[in-house]
KOLLOTI-165591 format. One record per residue (C-alpha): residue number from 0; chain; x, y, z. Coordinates in nm, 4 decimals, always signed. Layout:
BEGIN
+-----+--------+----------+----------+----------+
| num | cadena |        X |        Y |        Z |
+-----+--------+----------+----------+----------+
| NUM |      A |        X |        Y |        Z |
...
+-----+--------+----------+----------+----------+
***
This chain:
BEGIN
+-----+--------+----------+----------+----------+
| num | cadena |        X |        Y |        Z |
+-----+--------+----------+----------+----------+
|   0 |      A |  +0.5001 |  +2.0447 |  -0.4286 |
|   1 |      A |  +0.5963 |  +2.0577 |  -0.0261 |
|   2 |      A |  +0.8804 |  +2.1882 |  +0.0615 |
|   3 |      A |  +1.2148 |  +2.0124 |  +0.2364 |
|   4 |      A |  +1.5141 |  +1.9827 |  +0.3723 |
|   5 |      A |  +1.7685 |  +1.7573 |  +0.5244 |
|   6 |      A |  +1.6740 |  +1.7648 |  +0.7931 |
|   7 |      A |  +1.3415 |  +1.6625 |  +0.6712 |
|   8 |      A |  +1.4876 |  +1.4581 |  +0.4134 |
|   9 |      A |  +1.7014 |  +1.2647 |  +0.7193 |
|  10 |      A |  +1.3664 |  +1.2827 |  +0.9221 |
|  11 |      A |  +1.1675 |  +1.1457 |  +0.6671 |
|  12 |      A |  +1.3943 |  +0.8598 |  +0.5778 |
|  13 |      A |  +1.4413 |  +0.7412 |  +0.9307 |
|  14 |      A |  +1.0524 |  +0.7388 |  +0.9823 |
|  15 |      A |  +1.0327 |  +0.5195 |  +0.6697 |
|  16 |      A |  +1.2490 |  +0.2422 |  +0.7804 |
|  17 |      A |  +1.1716 |  +0.2290 |  +1.1296 |
|  18 |      A |  +0.8076 |  +0.4577 |  +1.2272 |
|  19 |      A |  +0.8360 |  +0.3338 |  +1.5746 |
|  20 |      A |  +1.1736 |  +0.5526 |  +1.6523 |
|  21 |      A |  +1.0735 |  +0.8260 |  +1.9276 |
|  22 |      A |  +1.1443 |  +1.2086 |  +1.8396 |
|  23 |      A |  +1.4555 |  +1.1922 |  +2.1107 |
|  24 |      A |  +1.6025 |  +0.8838 |  +1.8913 |
|  25 |      A |  +1.5202 |  +1.0522 |  +1.6206 |
|  26 |      A |  +1.7409 |  +1.4149 |  +1.7000 |
|  27 |      A |  +2.0161 |  +1.2488 |  +1.8397 |
|  28 |      A |  +2.0601 |  +1.1017 |  +1.4608 |
|  29 |      A |  +1.9573 |  +1.3573 |  +1.2722 |
|  30 |      A |  +2.0947 |  +1.6655 |  +1.4665 |
|  31 |      A |  +1.7955 |  +1.8023 |  +1.6498 |
|  32 |      A |  +1.6805 |  +1.8642 |  +1.9888 |
|  33 |      A |  +1.3304 |  +1.6412 |  +2.0214 |
|  34 |      A |  +1.0658 |  +1.9327 |  +2.0217 |
|  35 |      A |  +1.2446 |  +2.0348 |  +1.7492 |
|  36 |      A |  +1.2084 |  +1.6835 |  +1.5776 |
|  37 |      A |  +0.8702 |  +1.7140 |  +1.7518 |
|  38 |      A |  +0.7555 |  +2.0356 |  +1.5620 |
|  39 |      A |  +0.9091 |  +1.9315 |  +1.1728 |
|  40 |      A |  +0.6763 |  +1.5692 |  +1.2353 |
|  41 |      A |  +0.3611 |  +1.7726 |  +1.3762 |
|  42 |      A |  +0.4051 |  +1.9517 |  +1.0279 |
|  43 |      A |  +0.5653 |  +1.6768 |  +0.7845 |
|  44 |      A |  +0.1470 |  +1.5481 |  +0.8524 |
|  45 |      A |  -0.0266 |  +1.8450 |  +0.8903 |
|  46 |      A |  +0.1190 |  +1.8825 |  +0.5180 |
|  47 |      A |  +0.0697 |  +1.5301 |  +0.4368 |
|  48 |      A |  +0.4002 |  +1.4699 |  +0.3411 |
|  49 |      A |  +0.3726 |  +1.1863 |  +0.6356 |
|  50 |      A |  -0.0295 |  +1.0207 |  +0.5990 |
|  51 |      A |  -0.0168 |  +0.7399 |  +0.8693 |
|  52 |      A |  +0.1693 |  +0.5449 |  +1.1208 |
|  53 |      A |  +0.1545 |  +0.1745 |  +1.0812 |
|  54 |      A |  +0.3022 |  -0.1230 |  +1.1679 |
|  55 |      A |  +0.4631 |  -0.3419 |  +0.9484 |
|  56 |      A |  +0.2998 |  -0.7182 |  +1.0323 |
|  57 |      A |  +0.4518 |  -1.0490 |  +0.9304 |
|  58 |      A |  +0.2579 |  -1.2891 |  +0.6634 |
|  59 |      A |  +0.3872 |  -1.5503 |  +0.7674 |
|  60 |      A |  +0.2981 |  -1.5514 |  +1.1145 |
|  61 |      A |  -0.0527 |  -1.4607 |  +1.0439 |
|  62 |      A |  -0.0650 |  -1.7937 |  +0.8360 |
|  63 |      A |  -0.1161 |  -1.5601 |  +0.4919 |
|  64 |      A |  +0.0825 |  -1.8124 |  +0.2694 |
|  65 |      A |  -0.0147 |  -1.6633 |  -0.0886 |
|  66 |      A |  +0.0052 |  -1.3610 |  -0.2480 |
|  67 |      A |  -0.1323 |  -1.3220 |  -0.5712 |
|  68 |      A |  -0.1480 |  -1.0024 |  -0.8318 |
|  69 |      A |  -0.4619 |  -0.9582 |  -1.0187 |
|  70 |      A |  -0.6250 |  -0.7694 |  -1.3552 |
|  71 |      A |  -0.8692 |  -0.7042 |  -1.3638 |
|  72 |      A |  -1.0828 |  -0.6058 |  -1.6599 |
|  73 |      A |  -1.4445 |  -0.4151 |  -1.6582 |
|  74 |      A |  -1.7027 |  -0.4738 |  -1.8857 |
|  75 |      A |  -1.8232 |  -0.1370 |  -1.9181 |
|  76 |      A |  -1.6097 |  +0.2335 |  -1.9473 |
|  77 |      A |  -1.8280 |  +0.4376 |  -1.7545 |
|  78 |      A |  -1.7782 |  +0.6458 |  -1.4150 |
|  79 |      A |  -2.0847 |  +0.4393 |  -1.2675 |
|  80 |      A |  -1.8807 |  +0.0676 |  -1.3406 |
|  81 |      A |  -1.5612 |  +0.2060 |  -1.1939 |
|  82 |      A |  -1.7306 |  +0.3228 |  -0.9066 |
|  83 |      A |  -1.9266 |  -0.0383 |  -0.8528 |
|  84 |      A |  -1.5951 |  -0.1786 |  -0.8629 |
|  85 |      A |  -1.3686 |  +0.0850 |  -0.6537 |
|  86 |      A |  -1.6202 |  +0.0021 |  -0.4041 |
|  87 |      A |  -1.6156 |  -0.3626 |  -0.4133 |
|  88 |      A |  -1.2086 |  -0.3388 |  -0.4041 |
|  89 |      A |  -1.2750 |  -0.1121 |  -0.1052 |
|  90 |      A |  -1.4893 |  -0.3410 |  +0.1157 |
|  91 |      A |  -1.2043 |  -0.6389 |  +0.0087 |
|  92 |      A |  -0.9749 |  -0.7161 |  +0.3275 |
|  93 |      A |  -0.7692 |  -0.9390 |  +0.1145 |
|  94 |      A |  -0.6923 |  -0.6550 |  -0.0750 |
|  95 |      A |  -0.3318 |  -0.5071 |  +0.0119 |
|  96 |      A |  -0.3033 |  -0.2651 |  -0.3202 |
|  97 |      A |  -0.4952 |  -0.1623 |  -0.6000 |
|  98 |      A |  -0.4670 |  +0.0386 |  -0.9252 |
|  99 |      A |  -0.6062 |  +0.2019 |  -1.2195 |
| 100 |      A |  -0.4531 |  +0.2034 |  -1.4932 |
| 101 |      A |  -0.3459 |  +0.2509 |  -1.9133 |
| 102 |      A |  -0.2820 |  -0.0777 |  -2.1435 |
| 103 |      A |  -0.5073 |  -0.3518 |  -2.2130 |
| 104 |      A |  -0.6169 |  -0.4501 |  -1.8075 |
| 105 |      A |  -0.8026 |  -0.1165 |  -1.6443 |
| 106 |      A |  -0.6782 |  -0.2547 |  -1.2959 |
| 107 |      A |  -0.4273 |  -0.4000 |  -1.1273 |
| 108 |      A |  -0.4531 |  -0.6002 |  -0.7415 |
| 109 |      A |  -0.2543 |  -0.6928 |  -0.4764 |
| 110 |      A |  -0.4286 |  -0.9654 |  -0.3118 |
| 111 |      A |  -0.2792 |  -1.1703 |  -0.0256 |
| 112 |      A |  -0.5046 |  -1.4511 |  +0.1853 |
| 113 |      A |  -0.3800 |  -1.7994 |  +0.4271 |
| 114 |      A |  -0.3880 |  -2.0136 |  +0.0189 |
| 115 |      A |  -0.5159 |  -2.1240 |  -0.2894 |
| 116 |      A |  -0.8580 |  -2.2857 |  -0.1739 |
| 117 |      A |  -0.8503 |  -1.8493 |  -0.0331 |
| 118 |      A |  -0.7056 |  -1.7215 |  -0.4122 |
| 119 |      A |  -0.9909 |  -1.8707 |  -0.6057 |
| 120 |      A |  -1.3291 |  -1.8156 |  -0.3547 |
| 121 |      A |  -1.2100 |  -1.4020 |  -0.3934 |
| 122 |      A |  -1.1034 |  -1.4165 |  -0.7454 |
| 123 |      A |  -1.4451 |  -1.6717 |  -0.7905 |
| 124 |      A |  -1.6585 |  -1.5672 |  -0.5785 |
| 125 |      A |  -1.5668 |  -1.2320 |  -0.4859 |
| 126 |      A |  -1.3760 |  -1.0007 |  -0.8652 |
| 127 |      A |  -1.5308 |  -1.2664 |  -1.1114 |
| 128 |      A |  -1.9345 |  -1.2697 |  -0.9934 |
| 129 |      A |  -1.9181 |  -0.8513 |  -0.9415 |
| 130 |      A |  -2.1756 |  -0.7282 |  -1.2340 |
| 131 |      A |  -1.8622 |  -0.3986 |  -1.3185 |
| 132 |      A |  -1.5973 |  -0.6977 |  -1.4259 |
| 133 |      A |  -1.5554 |  -0.8567 |  -1.7579 |
| 134 |      A |  -1.2532 |  -1.0869 |  -1.6713 |
| 135 |      A |  -0.9613 |  -1.1464 |  -1.4262 |
| 136 |      A |  -0.5457 |  -1.2537 |  -1.4905 |
| 137 |      A |  -0.4110 |  -1.3275 |  -1.2017 |
| 138 |      A |  -0.0345 |  -1.4097 |  -1.1240 |
| 139 |      A |  +0.0557 |  -1.6252 |  -0.7790 |
| 140 |      A |  +0.3839 |  -1.4516 |  -0.6696 |
| 141 |      A |  +0.6059 |  -1.7141 |  -0.6049 |
| 142 |      A |  +0.9227 |  -1.5012 |  -0.4230 |
| 143 |      A |  +0.9165 |  -1.2054 |  -0.2850 |
| 144 |      A |  +1.2940 |  -1.0557 |  -0.3480 |
| 145 |      A |  +1.1925 |  -0.7053 |  -0.2148 |
| 146 |      A |  +0.9261 |  -0.6070 |  -0.0142 |
| 147 |      A |  +1.0385 |  -0.2498 |  +0.1565 |
| 148 |      A |  +0.7727 |  +0.0335 |  -0.0104 |
| 149 |      A |  +0.9953 |  +0.2684 |  +0.0542 |
| 150 |      A |  +0.9756 |  +0.5672 |  -0.2008 |
| 151 |      A |  +1.3146 |  +0.6555 |  -0.2954 |
| 152 |      A |  +1.3780 |  +1.0199 |  -0.1212 |
| 153 |      A |  +1.7273 |  +1.0129 |  -0.0143 |
| 154 |      A |  +1.8334 |  +1.1340 |  +0.3294 |
+-----+--------+----------+----------+----------+
***
């Protein structure tokens, strides 16, 4: 684990809320110079604490009206079968998240698509048709109560 000081934590908290902030803006908020922020930011990126910086897009503005959580059970529990399923999920543009789980299902994936017809196609043609998959259970999101995806780091 990386050792972070109070400045690092505050810098990360600011970036997590708004990655578009400049080093100068961050420095003004945490009492560091822009060059100090730049060095810390570069170190945090090199150490893998900051994995990537990207824009958060609006699903609604892009016409992506349906989000579903899909539980997947594999038909065989082997390394090769798991690899085939992982390759499938990584190739699917509609998948935002995919998690291997313990318990009743093997994987939980989050899918966002334009409409229910597209969701049905993804489930029937991509997931259920795949030779690694035994069954699929889906739950369509009715309302999102929170979607900030921020880690609890304090700051």
